[in-house]
C-alpha positions in Angstrom: 50.7 12.6 -13.3 51.2 15.4 -10.9 54.9 16.2 -9.9 54.9 13.8 -7.1 55.4 10.5 -8.9 54.1 7.0 -7.5 50.7 6.1 -9.0 49.3 2.5 -8.8 46.1 0.9 -9.6 44.8 -2.3 -7.8 42.2 -4.1 -9.8 39.6 -6.1 -8.2 39.3 -9.6 -8.8 36.5 -11.9 -10.0 33.6 -11.6 -8.0 31.7 -8.8 -6.3 33.6 -5.5 -7.1 34.5 -3.5 -4.2 32.8 -0.4 -3.0 34.1 2.8 -1.4 32.3 2.3 2.0 33.9 -0.9 2.9 37.2 0.0 1.7 37.3 3.3 3.5 35.9 1.6 6.6 38.5 -1.1 6.6 41.5 1.0 5.7 40.9 4.0 8.2 39.8 4.2 11.8 36.5 5.5 10.8 34.0 2.5 11.5 30.9 4.0 10.1 28.3 1.8 8.3 25.8 2.7 5.5 25.8 4.9 2.2 28.8 7.3 1.7 26.1 10.0 1.4 25.2 9.3 5.1 28.7 9.2 6.7 29.1 13.2 7.3 26.1 13.2 9.2 26.7 9.7 11.1 30.1 11.0 12.0 28.7 14.0 14.0 29.5 13.6 17.7 31.4 10.1 17.1 34.6 11.2 15.0 36.1 14.7 14.6 34.9 16.2 11.6 37.0 19.0 9.9 37.3 21.3 6.3 40.9 20.3 5.8 42.5 17.0 5.0 44.5 15.1 7.2 46.5 11.6 6.6 44.3 8.8 7.7 40.9 11.0 7.6 38.2 10.1 5.4 37.1 12.6 2.7 33.6 12.7 2.1 32.1 14.0 -1.0 28.4 14.6 -1.7 26.6 15.0 -5.0 28.9 12.4 -6.4 26.9 11.2 -9.2 23.6 12.5 -8.3 22.1 14.3 -5.6 21.5 11.1 -3.4 25.1 9.5 -4.1 28.2 10.1 -2.2 31.9 8.8 -2.3 34.3 8.3 0.7 38.0 8.0 0.2 41.0 7.7 2.7 43.8 10.4 2.5 47.0 8.6 2.5 49.4 11.7 1.8 49.3 15.4 2.1 51.4 16.4 -0.8 50.9 20.4 -0.7 48.3 23.0 0.5 46.4 22.3 -2.6 46.9 18.7 -3.3 46.6 15.2 -1.6 46.6 11.8 -2.5 43.9 9.1 -1.4 42.9 5.6 -1.7 39.4 4.5 -2.4 37.3 1.8 -4.2 34.9 2.0 -7.2 35.9 5.4 -8.1 35.1 5.0 -11.9 32.3 2.7 -11.1 34.4 -0.3 -11.9 34.8 -2.1 -8.7 38.7 -1.3 -8.5 40.6 0.0 -5.7 42.8 3.2 -6.6 45.8 3.7 -4.3 47.9 7.1 -4.2 45.3 8.7 -6.3 46.1 12.7 -6.7 43.1 15.0 -5.6 43.4 18.8 -6.1 41.7 21.5 -4.3 40.1 23.8 -6.8 37.8 25.9 -4.6 37.9 29.6 -5.0 38.5 30.1 -1.3 41.4 27.4 -0.9 39.2 25.7 1.7 38.7 22.1 0.0 35.3 22.6 -0.6 35.6 21.6 -4.0 37.9 19.0 -5.8 39.2 17.7 -9.1 40.4 14.1 -9.1 43.3 12.9 -11.2 42.2 10.1 -13.6 44.7 7.2 -13.2 43.4 5.4 -16.3 43.8 8.3 -18.7 46.7 10.1 -17.1 44.9 13.5 -16.9 43.0 15.5 -14.4 39.2 14.7 -14.6 37.0 17.6 -15.9 34.2 17.1 -13.2 34.4 19.0 -10.0 33.4 17.5 -6.9 31.8 19.0 -3.6 33.3 18.0 -0.5 31.2 17.9 2.9 34.6 17.6 4.8 37.0 15.2 6.3 35.9 12.8 9.2 38.9 12.3 11.7 40.5 15.7 10.9 40.2 18.8 13.0 39.2 22.0 11.4 42.3 23.8 11.7 44.7 21.1 10.3 46.4 21.6 7.3 48.4 20.0 4.6 52.3 19.8 5.0 54.7 20.9 2.2 55.0 17.2 1.1 58.2 16.2 2.6 58.1 12.6 1.8 54.7 11.7 4.0 53.1 8.4 2.9 54.3 5.8 0.7 54.7 6.3 -3.1 53.7 2.7 -4.3 51.6 0.2 -2.6 52.2 -3.3 -4.1 50.2 -5.7 -1.8 46.6 -6.9 -2.3 44.7 -8.8 0.1 41.1 -9.7 0.7 40.7 -11.5 -2.6 42.0 -8.6 -5.0 43.8 -9.4 -8.1 46.6 -8.1 -10.0 48.5 -4.7 -8.9 49.2 -2.7 -12.1 51.8 0.1 -12.0 50.5 2.8 -14.1 53.6 5.1 -15.2 56.0 6.9 -13.2 
């Protein structure tokens, strides 16, 4: 786990697994419908779109699994200029909700165009690099702070029929 502690994993309960889109819509101010790969275009003219993360913004990944798949995640905390924490569902195609999941900017230009996501289950950074379309609900000139306590480190609530909360390391 990166230096800032406090990771947790909320597992989905029995029944239909959670998907990233309804989770992001419910946990942000962005109320877009449709597949994750359509969110960036659908936000045009309705919500501010930017290239830098902001707390509460929705990070939009494209080419997530294949060219026609996307993924959305809600920015929880700005840790540093190159690291954020996100909350998202179905990241590992298991229907689980991942809370306070570290994401690192690995783009050559330090512009959040490419990220790597920490794998909470294995305790290490994932090897795959993901292209980012941008952040819905963020202005282009916003930038992360120095990580002085923004956001909560642990979330221990589950609602909407979700099952157990498992704290995974400190």
